[in-house]
DRENKEMI-290087 format. One record per residue (C-alpha): residue number from 1; x, y, z. Coordinates in steps of 0.001 Angstrom, whole numbers, plus 524288, in hexadecimal, padded with zeros to 5 digits. Layout:
N
[NUM [X Y Z]]
...
//
This chain:
121
[1 [42485 EEA3C FAADB]]
[2 [41C41 EF2BB FA2D9]]
[3 [4200B F00C7 FA7F5]]
[4 [42DF6 EFD09 FA110]]
[5 [4278C EFAE8 F93BA]]
[6 [420B7 F071A F93AE]]
[7 [428B3 F12DA F8E31]]
[8 [42A4C F1E71 F984E]]
[9 [425DF F2B9A F945F]]
[10 [4349C F3067 F93EF]]
[11 [4369A F25C0 F8708]]
[12 [42C08 F2CC1 F7F85]]
[13 [430DE F399D F82AC]]
[14 [43D65 F3935 F79CF]]
[15 [4383A F31BF F6FCB]]
[16 [43F47 F3553 F6183]]
[17 [43629 F3DA8 F5913]]
[18 [43883 F421C F4B52]]
[19 [437D4 F5003 F4568]]
[20 [42D8B F525F F3D07]]
[21 [436CD F57EE F3113]]
[22 [444BE F5117 F3560]]
[23 [4445F F4864 F2A1E]]
[24 [43E35 F5208 F2115]]
[25 [44983 F5CC4 F24D7]]
[26 [45413 F51AD F23B1]]
[27 [44EE8 F4F4A F14D4]]
[28 [44BDA F5D06 F1118]]
[29 [459F8 F6090 F15B5]]
[30 [460FC F568B F0E78]]
[31 [458A2 F5734 F0129]]
[32 [45C7F F66F2 F028F]]
[33 [46A54 F64CC F0283]]
[34 [46896 F5BA3 EF6AD]]
[35 [45EFE F64A9 EEEDB]]
[36 [46695 F6FC3 EF005]]
[37 [46D5C F6D19 EE229]]
[38 [45FF2 F6F75 EDB80]]
[39 [462A3 F7C66 EDA61]]
[40 [4614B F7EC1 EE973]]
[41 [451D8 F8074 EE8C8]]
[42 [44E1A F7306 EED08]]
[43 [458E2 F71FF EF9CF]]
[44 [45601 F8071 EFD2D]]
[45 [446D6 F7CD6 EFE74]]
[46 [449AB F6FA3 F045D]]
[47 [453B3 F7558 F0E43]]
[48 [44A35 F802D F11D9]]
[49 [43E1B F75BC F1437]]
[50 [44805 F6DD7 F1D74]]
[51 [44C4D F7929 F24E1]]
[52 [43E47 F7C72 F28C8]]
[53 [43B98 F6E8B F2BC9]]
[54 [44672 F6EDF F34FF]]
[55 [441D9 F7BB2 F3B7A]]
[56 [435A5 F7478 F3F7B]]
[57 [43C5D F6813 F43D6]]
[58 [446CB F7069 F4B8C]]
[59 [439F9 F7589 F52B2]]
[60 [43506 F6965 F55AB]]
[61 [442CE F64CB F5AFF]]
[62 [44268 F70CB F63C8]]
[63 [435F2 F6D46 F6967]]
[64 [43A90 F5F64 F6C8D]]
[65 [44784 F5C3F F6AC0]]
[66 [44ACD F4F79 F71DC]]
[67 [43FA9 F480B F68EB]]
[68 [444C0 F4CF4 F5B18]]
[69 [45333 F4C4D F5D2A]]
[70 [455BB F40AF F52A7]]
[71 [44C66 F4779 F47E0]]
[72 [45258 F5618 F4B35]]
[73 [45E5B F512B F46CA]]
[74 [459F6 F4E19 F3A1B]]
[75 [4539C F5A09 F393B]]
[76 [45FB9 F61B0 F3BE2]]
[77 [467BE F5988 F31FA]]
[78 [45CE4 F5D5A F27EC]]
[79 [45D4D F6B6D F2D40]]
[80 [46C9D F6BBD F29B0]]
[81 [46ADC F652B F1C52]]
[82 [46044 F6F78 F18CC]]
[83 [46888 F7AD6 F1CA3]]
[84 [473B5 F7485 F13EA]]
[85 [4697F F7239 F0939]]
[86 [463ED F807B F09BC]]
[87 [47171 F867B F0A3B]]
[88 [4761D F7DB1 EFD02]]
[89 [46906 F80F6 EF581]]
[90 [469D1 F8F63 EF9A9]]
[91 [47844 F9049 EF471]]
[92 [475F5 F8714 EE8A1]]
[93 [4684F F8F11 EE4DC]]
[94 [47036 F9BC7 EE6A3]]
[95 [47B2C F96A1 EDE22]]
[96 [4712F F93E0 ED2E2]]
[97 [46B03 FA112 ED3F3]]
[98 [4779E FA6B5 ED30B]]
[99 [47B27 F9E8B EC718]]
[100 [46F0D FA1E7 EC069]]
[101 [46FDC FB08A EC23D]]
[102 [47DC9 FAE90 EBD82]]
[103 [47AE5 FA761 EB02B]]
[104 [46E7E FB267 EAE83]]
[105 [47986 FBCA6 EB1A9]]
[106 [48247 FB85E EA66A]]
[107 [477C5 FB48A E9C63]]
[108 [4721E FC2FE E9F99]]
[109 [47FB2 FC956 E9CC5]]
[110 [483B1 FC153 E9143]]
[111 [475DC FC49F E8A9A]]
[112 [47754 FD31C E8EAD]]
[113 [48569 FD4A9 E8A11]]
[114 [4816A FD23F E7AEA]]
[115 [48A1E FC6D0 E7923]]
[116 [47EF3 FBF26 E73DF]]
[117 [479FA FC90C E69CB]]
[118 [484DE FC5E9 E5F97]]
[119 [4818F FB6ED E6000]]
[120 [47E6E FB227 E5406]]
[121 [47350 FA5BC E53DE]]
//
């Protein structure tokens, strides 16, 4: 009877393990999407950090794919969110830079045209 109560070696081999950065990648990926509205800087930083952490998790997963299947799905979802967040942040940052350059150009052209020379205070 005692041989039925003890786990065999095959049962311990397929234990579910968690990747070290899977939750962090997911959280950072989601935060990068939401924080792209802050001029694109925070979303860009958070997304790049999530992409780097996912790369490390992917290397661990490729070494032993059976034990890390569940947490690798979280890491993949975070990776997708990070890619979306980096893309949105880059576009928004580019938009802000183009907008600032346009406004500075308008003010510079108005100032150099002499329109403001005849204004009386």
